PDB file with SEQRES, HELIX, SHEET and CRYST1 records, atoms N, CA, C and O in Angstrom:
SEQRES   1 A   62  MET ALA LYS ALA LYS LYS PHE ASP LEU GLU ASN PRO THR          
SEQRES   2 A   62  PRO ILE LEU ASP ASP GLU ASP GLU GLU THR LEU ALA ALA          
SEQRES   3 A   62  ILE ASP GLU GLY ILE ARG ASP ALA ALA ALA GLY ARG THR          
SEQRES   4 A   62  VAL PRO SER GLU ASP VAL ARG LYS LEU LEU ALA GLN TRP          
SEQRES   5 A   62  ILE SER ALA SER GLY THR PRO LYS GLY ARG                      
HELIX    1 AA1 GLU A   21  ALA A   36  1                                  16    
HELIX    2 AA2 SER A   42  SER A   56  1                                  15    
CRYST1    1.000    1.000    1.000  90.00  90.00  90.00 P 1           1          
ATOM      1  N   MET A   1     161.758 245.278 138.580  1.00  0.00           N  
ATOM      2  CA  MET A   1     161.366 245.758 137.203  1.00  0.00           C  
ATOM      3  C   MET A   1     161.191 244.455 136.455  1.00  0.00           C  
ATOM      4  O   MET A   1     161.976 243.513 136.566  1.00  0.00           O  
ATOM      5  N   ALA A   2     160.057 244.455 135.643  1.00  0.00           N  
ATOM      6  CA  ALA A   2     159.786 243.303 134.777  1.00  0.00           C  
ATOM      7  C   ALA A   2     160.812 243.143 133.616  1.00  0.00           C  
ATOM      8  O   ALA A   2     161.193 244.134 132.994  1.00  0.00           O  
ATOM      9  N   LYS A   3     161.234 241.949 133.341  1.00  0.00           N  
ATOM     10  CA  LYS A   3     162.203 241.759 132.179  1.00  0.00           C  
ATOM     11  C   LYS A   3     161.409 241.859 130.843  1.00  0.00           C  
ATOM     12  O   LYS A   3     160.360 241.232 130.695  1.00  0.00           O  
ATOM     13  N   ALA A   4     161.916 242.637 129.900  1.00  0.00           N  
ATOM     14  CA  ALA A   4     161.305 242.609 128.600  1.00  0.00           C  
ATOM     15  C   ALA A   4     161.509 241.467 127.858  1.00  0.00           C  
ATOM     16  O   ALA A   4     162.559 240.835 127.971  1.00  0.00           O  
ATOM     17  N   LYS A   5     160.521 241.090 127.022  1.00  0.00           N  
ATOM     18  CA  LYS A   5     160.535 239.916 126.133  1.00  0.00           C  
ATOM     19  C   LYS A   5     161.371 240.271 124.854  1.00  0.00           C  
ATOM     20  O   LYS A   5     161.359 241.425 124.426  1.00  0.00           O  
ATOM     21  N   LYS A   6     162.035 239.368 124.298  1.00  0.00           N  
ATOM     22  CA  LYS A   6     162.716 239.593 123.076  1.00  0.00           C  
ATOM     23  C   LYS A   6     161.822 239.253 121.912  1.00  0.00           C  
ATOM     24  O   LYS A   6     160.968 238.377 122.047  1.00  0.00           O  
ATOM     25  N   PHE A   7     161.965 239.860 120.848  1.00  0.00           N  
ATOM     26  CA  PHE A   7     161.125 239.693 119.678  1.00  0.00           C  
ATOM     27  C   PHE A   7     161.810 238.406 118.912  1.00  0.00           C  
ATOM     28  O   PHE A   7     163.020 238.319 118.703  1.00  0.00           O  
ATOM     29  N   ASP A   8     160.892 237.481 118.553  1.00  0.00           N  
ATOM     30  CA  ASP A   8     161.279 236.408 117.679  1.00  0.00           C  
ATOM     31  C   ASP A   8     160.764 236.590 116.347  1.00  0.00           C  
ATOM     32  O   ASP A   8     159.633 236.193 116.065  1.00  0.00           O  
ATOM     33  N   LEU A   9     161.538 237.184 115.471  1.00  0.00           N  
ATOM     34  CA  LEU A   9     161.112 237.567 114.105  1.00  0.00           C  
ATOM     35  C   LEU A   9     160.909 236.268 113.215  1.00  0.00           C  
ATOM     36  O   LEU A   9     160.175 236.296 112.227  1.00  0.00           O  
ATOM     37  N   GLU A  10     161.558 235.188 113.591  1.00  0.00           N  
ATOM     38  CA  GLU A  10     161.376 234.024 112.786  1.00  0.00           C  
ATOM     39  C   GLU A  10     160.072 233.385 113.081  1.00  0.00           C  
ATOM     40  O   GLU A  10     159.495 232.711 112.227  1.00  0.00           O  
ATOM     41  N   ASN A  11     159.585 233.582 114.288  1.00  0.00           N  
ATOM     42  CA  ASN A  11     158.269 232.947 114.629  1.00  0.00           C  
ATOM     43  C   ASN A  11     157.263 234.025 115.193  1.00  0.00           C  
ATOM     44  O   ASN A  11     157.038 234.054 116.402  1.00  0.00           O  
ATOM     45  N   PRO A  12     156.719 234.819 114.416  1.00  0.00           N  
ATOM     46  CA  PRO A  12     155.906 235.977 114.832  1.00  0.00           C  
ATOM     47  C   PRO A  12     154.666 235.547 115.474  1.00  0.00           C  
ATOM     48  O   PRO A  12     154.157 234.483 115.121  1.00  0.00           O  
ATOM     49  N   THR A  13     154.111 236.292 116.416  1.00  0.00           N  
ATOM     50  CA  THR A  13     152.896 236.054 117.085  1.00  0.00           C  
ATOM     51  C   THR A  13     151.876 236.097 116.035  1.00  0.00           C  
ATOM     52  O   THR A  13     151.988 236.966 115.171  1.00  0.00           O  
ATOM     53  N   PRO A  14     150.843 235.229 115.994  1.00  0.00           N  
ATOM     54  CA  PRO A  14     149.699 235.289 115.077  1.00  0.00           C  
ATOM     55  C   PRO A  14     148.937 236.580 115.270  1.00  0.00           C  
ATOM     56  O   PRO A  14     148.768 237.043 116.398  1.00  0.00           O  
ATOM     57  N   ILE A  15     148.476 237.163 114.180  1.00  0.00           N  
ATOM     58  CA  ILE A  15     147.653 238.379 114.184  1.00  0.00           C  
ATOM     59  C   ILE A  15     146.259 237.910 114.633  1.00  0.00           C  
ATOM     60  O   ILE A  15     145.709 236.944 114.105  1.00  0.00           O  
ATOM     61  N   LEU A  16     145.731 238.598 115.587  1.00  0.00           N  
ATOM     62  CA  LEU A  16     144.387 238.279 116.122  1.00  0.00           C  
ATOM     63  C   LEU A  16     143.332 238.987 115.153  1.00  0.00           C  
ATOM     64  O   LEU A  16     143.696 239.798 114.302  1.00  0.00           O  
ATOM     65  N   ASP A  17     142.135 238.658 115.325  1.00  0.00           N  
ATOM     66  CA  ASP A  17     141.078 239.151 114.421  1.00  0.00           C  
ATOM     67  C   ASP A  17     140.677 240.545 114.909  1.00  0.00           C  
ATOM     68  O   ASP A  17     139.727 241.117 114.374  1.00  0.00           O  
ATOM     69  N   ASP A  18     141.343 241.090 115.870  1.00  0.00           N  
ATOM     70  CA  ASP A  18     140.997 242.389 116.447  1.00  0.00           C  
ATOM     71  C   ASP A  18     141.419 243.489 115.541  1.00  0.00           C  
ATOM     72  O   ASP A  18     140.921 244.603 115.698  1.00  0.00           O  
ATOM     73  N   GLU A  19     142.321 243.265 114.580  1.00  0.00           N  
ATOM     74  CA  GLU A  19     142.762 244.392 113.705  1.00  0.00           C  
ATOM     75  C   GLU A  19     141.833 244.446 112.354  1.00  0.00           C  
ATOM     76  O   GLU A  19     141.517 243.437 111.724  1.00  0.00           O  
ATOM     77  N   ASP A  20     141.472 245.694 112.033  1.00  0.00           N  
ATOM     78  CA  ASP A  20     140.629 245.914 110.887  1.00  0.00           C  
ATOM     79  C   ASP A  20     141.445 245.784 109.628  1.00  0.00           C  
ATOM     80  O   ASP A  20     142.668 245.711 109.743  1.00  0.00           O  
ATOM     81  N   GLU A  21     140.870 245.748 108.406  1.00  0.00           N  
ATOM     82  CA  GLU A  21     141.581 245.548 107.134  1.00  0.00           C  
ATOM     83  C   GLU A  21     142.495 246.753 106.913  1.00  0.00           C  
ATOM     84  O   GLU A  21     143.613 246.603 106.420  1.00  0.00           O  
ATOM     85  N   GLU A  22     142.012 247.969 107.285  1.00  0.00           N  
ATOM     86  CA  GLU A  22     142.916 249.118 106.956  1.00  0.00           C  
ATOM     87  C   GLU A  22     144.226 249.056 107.801  1.00  0.00           C  
ATOM     88  O   GLU A  22     145.287 249.441 107.310  1.00  0.00           O  
ATOM     89  N   THR A  23     144.151 248.585 109.042  1.00  0.00           N  
ATOM     90  CA  THR A  23     145.271 248.498 109.900  1.00  0.00           C  
ATOM     91  C   THR A  23     146.202 247.457 109.330  1.00  0.00           C  
ATOM     92  O   THR A  23     147.402 247.701 109.204  1.00  0.00           O  
ATOM     93  N   LEU A  24     145.663 246.282 108.977  1.00  0.00           N  
ATOM     94  CA  LEU A  24     146.493 245.292 108.403  1.00  0.00           C  
ATOM     95  C   LEU A  24     147.102 245.574 107.136  1.00  0.00           C  
ATOM     96  O   LEU A  24     148.173 245.028 106.870  1.00  0.00           O  
ATOM     97  N   ALA A  25     146.504 246.436 106.238  1.00  0.00           N  
ATOM     98  CA  ALA A  25     147.083 246.859 105.047  1.00  0.00           C  
ATOM     99  C   ALA A  25     148.230 247.827 105.332  1.00  0.00           C  
ATOM    100  O   ALA A  25     149.247 247.808 104.639  1.00  0.00           O  
ATOM    101  N   ALA A  26     148.070 248.651 106.322  1.00  0.00           N  
ATOM    102  CA  ALA A  26     149.199 249.633 106.682  1.00  0.00           C  
ATOM    103  C   ALA A  26     150.408 248.808 107.146  1.00  0.00           C  
ATOM    104  O   ALA A  26     151.541 249.075 106.747  1.00  0.00           O  
ATOM    105  N   ILE A  27     150.145 247.786 108.010  1.00  0.00           N  
ATOM    106  CA  ILE A  27     151.254 246.956 108.574  1.00  0.00           C  
ATOM    107  C   ILE A  27     151.960 246.248 107.370  1.00  0.00           C  
ATOM    108  O   ILE A  27     153.188 246.218 107.299  1.00  0.00           O  
ATOM    109  N   ASP A  28     151.167 245.691 106.445  1.00  0.00           N  
ATOM    110  CA  ASP A  28     151.802 245.009 105.275  1.00  0.00           C  
ATOM    111  C   ASP A  28     152.603 246.028 104.465  1.00  0.00           C  
ATOM    112  O   ASP A  28     153.717 245.706 104.049  1.00  0.00           O  
ATOM    113  N   GLU A  29     152.097 247.243 104.218  1.00  0.00           N  
ATOM    114  CA  GLU A  29     152.832 248.275 103.585  1.00  0.00           C  
ATOM    115  C   GLU A  29     154.216 248.673 104.263  1.00  0.00           C  
ATOM    116  O   GLU A  29     155.230 248.931 103.614  1.00  0.00           O  
ATOM    117  N   GLY A  30     154.136 248.688 105.581  1.00  0.00           N  
ATOM    118  CA  GLY A  30     155.315 248.969 106.361  1.00  0.00           C  
ATOM    119  C   GLY A  30     156.398 247.828 106.217  1.00  0.00           C  
ATOM    120  O   GLY A  30     157.592 248.109 106.119  1.00  0.00           O  
ATOM    121  N   ILE A  31     155.948 246.581 106.210  1.00  0.00           N  
ATOM    122  CA  ILE A  31     156.763 245.447 106.014  1.00  0.00           C  
ATOM    123  C   ILE A  31     157.412 245.494 104.642  1.00  0.00           C  
ATOM    124  O   ILE A  31     158.617 245.261 104.536  1.00  0.00           O  
ATOM    125  N   ARG A  32     156.684 245.777 103.618  1.00  0.00           N  
ATOM    126  CA  ARG A  32     157.165 245.906 102.237  1.00  0.00           C  
ATOM    127  C   ARG A  32     158.153 247.050 102.115  1.00  0.00           C  
ATOM    128  O   ARG A  32     159.179 246.907 101.450  1.00  0.00           O  
ATOM    129  N   ASP A  33     157.868 248.178 102.739  1.00  0.00           N  
ATOM    130  CA  ASP A  33     158.829 249.278 102.708  1.00  0.00           C  
ATOM    131  C   ASP A  33     160.161 248.886 103.376  1.00  0.00           C  
ATOM    132  O   ASP A  33     161.235 249.150 102.836  1.00  0.00           O  
ATOM    133  N   ALA A  34     160.075 248.263 104.540  1.00  0.00           N  
ATOM    134  CA  ALA A  34     161.302 247.781 105.217  1.00  0.00           C  
ATOM    135  C   ALA A  34     162.114 246.775 104.360  1.00  0.00           C  
ATOM    136  O   ALA A  34     163.343 246.814 104.296  1.00  0.00           O  
ATOM    137  N   ALA A  35     161.346 245.873 103.705  1.00  0.00           N  
ATOM    138  CA  ALA A  35     162.070 244.901 102.910  1.00  0.00           C  
ATOM    139  C   ALA A  35     162.793 245.520 101.730  1.00  0.00           C  
ATOM    140  O   ALA A  35     163.828 245.024 101.283  1.00  0.00           O  
ATOM    141  N   ALA A  36     162.223 246.629 101.226  1.00  0.00           N  
ATOM    142  CA  ALA A  36     162.775 247.346 100.057  1.00  0.00           C  
ATOM    143  C   ALA A  36     163.835 248.307 100.467  1.00  0.00           C  
ATOM    144  O   ALA A  36     164.472 248.898  99.595  1.00  0.00           O  
ATOM    145  N   GLY A  37     164.069 248.507 101.733  1.00  0.00           N  
ATOM    146  CA  GLY A  37     165.109 249.367 102.242  1.00  0.00           C  
ATOM    147  C   GLY A  37     164.659 250.805 102.512  1.00  0.00           C  
ATOM    148  O   GLY A  37     165.493 251.674 102.763  1.00  0.00           O  
ATOM    149  N   ARG A  38     163.433 251.046 102.465  1.00  0.00           N  
ATOM    150  CA  ARG A  38     162.815 252.332 102.753  1.00  0.00           C  
ATOM    151  C   ARG A  38     162.586 252.501 104.210  1.00  0.00           C  
ATOM    152  O   ARG A  38     161.469 252.417 104.720  1.00  0.00           O  
ATOM    153  N   THR A  39     163.751 252.758 104.906  1.00  0.00           N  
ATOM    154  CA  THR A  39     163.701 252.910 106.349  1.00  0.00           C  
ATOM    155  C   THR A  39     164.452 254.172 106.742  1.00  0.00           C  
ATOM    156  O   THR A  39     165.158 254.785 105.942  1.00  0.00           O  
ATOM    157  N   VAL A  40     164.266 254.539 108.028  1.00  0.00           N  
ATOM    158  CA  VAL A  40     164.934 255.834 108.589  1.00  0.00           C  
ATOM    159  C   VAL A  40     165.762 255.201 109.846  1.00  0.00           C  
ATOM    160  O   VAL A  40     165.186 254.561 110.727  1.00  0.00           O  
ATOM    161  N   PRO A  41     167.181 255.443 109.844  1.00  0.00           N  
ATOM    162  CA  PRO A  41     167.917 255.051 111.023  1.00  0.00           C  
ATOM    163  C   PRO A  41     167.291 255.546 112.363  1.00  0.00           C  
ATOM    164  O   PRO A  41     166.767 256.657 112.450  1.00  0.00           O  
ATOM    165  N   SER A  42     167.367 254.709 113.356  1.00  0.00           N  
ATOM    166  CA  SER A  42     166.859 255.162 114.677  1.00  0.00           C  
ATOM    167  C   SER A  42     167.371 256.445 115.221  1.00  0.00           C  
ATOM    168  O   SER A  42     166.615 257.190 115.844  1.00  0.00           O  
ATOM    169  N   GLU A  43     168.592 256.732 115.019  1.00  0.00           N  
ATOM    170  CA  GLU A  43     169.278 257.969 115.349  1.00  0.00           C  
ATOM    171  C   GLU A  43     168.471 259.174 114.800  1.00  0.00           C  
ATOM    172  O   GLU A  43     168.138 260.135 115.493  1.00  0.00           O  
ATOM    173  N   ASP A  44     168.190 259.021 113.476  1.00  0.00           N  
ATOM    174  CA  ASP A  44     167.475 260.096 112.809  1.00  0.00           C  
ATOM    175  C   ASP A  44     166.110 260.236 113.338  1.00  0.00           C  
ATOM    176  O   ASP A  44     165.626 261.361 113.466  1.00  0.00           O  
ATOM    177  N   VAL A  45     165.416 259.116 113.672  1.00  0.00           N  
ATOM    178  CA  VAL A  45     164.078 259.163 114.145  1.00  0.00           C  
ATOM    179  C   VAL A  45     164.091 259.851 115.451  1.00  0.00           C  
ATOM    180  O   VAL A  45     163.200 260.671 115.675  1.00  0.00           O  
ATOM    181  N   ARG A  46     165.047 259.602 116.388  1.00  0.00           N  
ATOM    182  CA  ARG A  46     165.118 260.287 117.683  1.00  0.00           C  
ATOM    183  C   ARG A  46     165.221 261.810 117.428  1.00  0.00           C  
ATOM    184  O   ARG A  46     164.607 262.585 118.161  1.00  0.00           O  
ATOM    185  N   LYS A  47     165.937 262.229 116.467  1.00  0.00           N  
ATOM    186  CA  LYS A  47     166.160 263.723 116.311  1.00  0.00           C  
ATOM    187  C   LYS A  47     164.749 264.326 115.727  1.00  0.00           C  
ATOM    188  O   LYS A  47     164.279 265.394 116.121  1.00  0.00           O  
ATOM    189  N   LEU A  48     164.200 263.575 114.832  1.00  0.00           N  
ATOM    190  CA  LEU A  48     162.899 264.061 114.260  1.00  0.00           C  
ATOM    191  C   LEU A  48     161.849 264.156 115.346  1.00  0.00           C  
ATOM    192  O   LEU A  48     161.117 265.139 115.456  1.00  0.00           O  
ATOM    193  N   LEU A  49     161.798 263.090 116.153  1.00  0.00           N  
ATOM    194  CA  LEU A  49     160.692 263.081 117.205  1.00  0.00           C  
ATOM    195  C   LEU A  49     160.961 264.279 118.171  1.00  0.00           C  
ATOM    196  O   LEU A  49     160.006 264.929 118.598  1.00  0.00           O  
ATOM    197  N   ALA A  50     162.189 264.569 118.508  1.00  0.00           N  
ATOM    198  CA  ALA A  50     162.484 265.688 119.357  1.00  0.00           C  
ATOM    199  C   ALA A  50     161.913 266.996 118.736  1.00  0.00           C  
ATOM    200  O   ALA A  50     161.268 267.808 119.401  1.00  0.00           O  
ATOM    201  N   GLN A  51     162.190 267.138 117.444  1.00  0.00           N  
ATOM    202  CA  GLN A  51     161.692 268.299 116.714  1.00  0.00           C  
ATOM    203  C   GLN A  51     160.154 268.372 116.632  1.00  0.00           C  
ATOM    204  O   GLN A  51     159.592 269.457 116.781  1.00  0.00           O  
ATOM    205  N   TRP A  52     159.471 267.253 116.400  1.00  0.00           N  
ATOM    206  CA  TRP A  52     158.068 267.174 116.269  1.00  0.00           C  
ATOM    207  C   TRP A  52     157.471 267.433 117.640  1.00  0.00           C  
ATOM    208  O   TRP A  52     156.453 268.121 117.715  1.00  0.00           O  
ATOM    209  N   ILE A  53     158.027 266.937 118.712  1.00  0.00           N  
ATOM    210  CA  ILE A  53     157.417 267.109 120.061  1.00  0.00           C  
ATOM    211  C   ILE A  53     157.540 268.583 120.436  1.00  0.00           C  
ATOM    212  O   ILE A  53     156.596 269.161 120.976  1.00  0.00           O  
ATOM    213  N   SER A  54     158.705 269.207 120.154  1.00  0.00           N  
ATOM    214  CA  SER A  54     158.916 270.625 120.577  1.00  0.00           C  
ATOM    215  C   SER A  54     158.000 271.528 119.651  1.00  0.00           C  
ATOM    216  O   SER A  54     157.501 272.550 120.123  1.00  0.00           O  
ATOM    217  N   ALA A  55     157.797 271.191 118.462  1.00  0.00           N  
ATOM    218  CA  ALA A  55     157.056 272.015 117.501  1.00  0.00           C  
ATOM    219  C   ALA A  55     155.575 271.846 117.919  1.00  0.00           C  
ATOM    220  O   ALA A  55     154.888 272.868 117.922  1.00  0.00           O  
ATOM    221  N   SER A  56     155.005 270.667 118.273  1.00  0.00           N  
ATOM    222  CA  SER A  56     153.649 270.519 118.649  1.00  0.00           C  
ATOM    223  C   SER A  56     153.322 271.047 120.025  1.00  0.00           C  
ATOM    224  O   SER A  56     152.179 271.395 120.321  1.00  0.00           O  
ATOM    225  N   GLY A  57     154.309 271.100 120.835  1.00  0.00           N  
ATOM    226  CA  GLY A  57     154.052 271.685 122.219  1.00  0.00           C  
ATOM    227  C   GLY A  57     154.230 273.253 122.244  1.00  0.00           C  
ATOM    228  O   GLY A  57     154.078 273.850 123.309  1.00  0.00           O  
ATOM    229  N   THR A  58     154.517 273.858 121.204  1.00  0.00           N  
ATOM    230  CA  THR A  58     154.668 275.303 121.153  1.00  0.00           C  
ATOM    231  C   THR A  58     153.319 275.982 120.859  1.00  0.00           C  
ATOM    232  O   THR A  58     152.814 275.739 119.763  1.00  0.00           O  
ATOM    233  N   PRO A  59     152.724 276.740 121.642  1.00  0.00           N  
ATOM    234  CA  PRO A  59     151.425 277.302 121.302  1.00  0.00           C  
ATOM    235  C   PRO A  59     151.609 278.376 120.150  1.00  0.00           C  
ATOM    236  O   PRO A  59     152.523 279.201 120.149  1.00  0.00           O  
ATOM    237  N   LYS A  60     150.678 278.275 119.210  1.00  0.00           N  
ATOM    238  CA  LYS A  60     150.711 279.192 118.047  1.00  0.00           C  
ATOM    239  C   LYS A  60     149.906 280.328 118.185  1.00  0.00           C  
ATOM    240  O   LYS A  60     148.819 280.271 118.760  1.00  0.00           O  
ATOM    241  N   GLY A  61     150.400 281.452 117.655  1.00  0.00           N  
ATOM    242  CA  GLY A  61     149.678 282.661 117.794  1.00  0.00           C  
ATOM    243  C   GLY A  61     149.781 283.415 119.075  1.00  0.00           C  
ATOM    244  O   GLY A  61     148.954 284.305 119.276  1.00  0.00           O  
ATOM    245  N   ARG A  62     150.638 283.180 119.909  1.00  0.00           N  
ATOM    246  CA  ARG A  62     150.886 283.833 121.134  1.00  0.00           C  
ATOM    247  C   ARG A  62     152.019 284.660 121.161  1.00  0.00           C  
ATOM    248  O   ARG A  62     152.315 285.270 122.189  1.00  0.00           O  
TER     249      ARG A  62                                                      
END                                                                             
């Protein structure tokens, strides 16, 4: 199994020109939200994902 690379937050990888302005703006917004403390703990995200997946996998109207 390949070994996963660690993230180096002090020296981020440069952003390539492949991203459009809308994507870059959304990334910047996420960074600002995180810096302001507007985050959700990973444990809560795992619970929400489980709910979203089960809700989206249920056929409606049957």
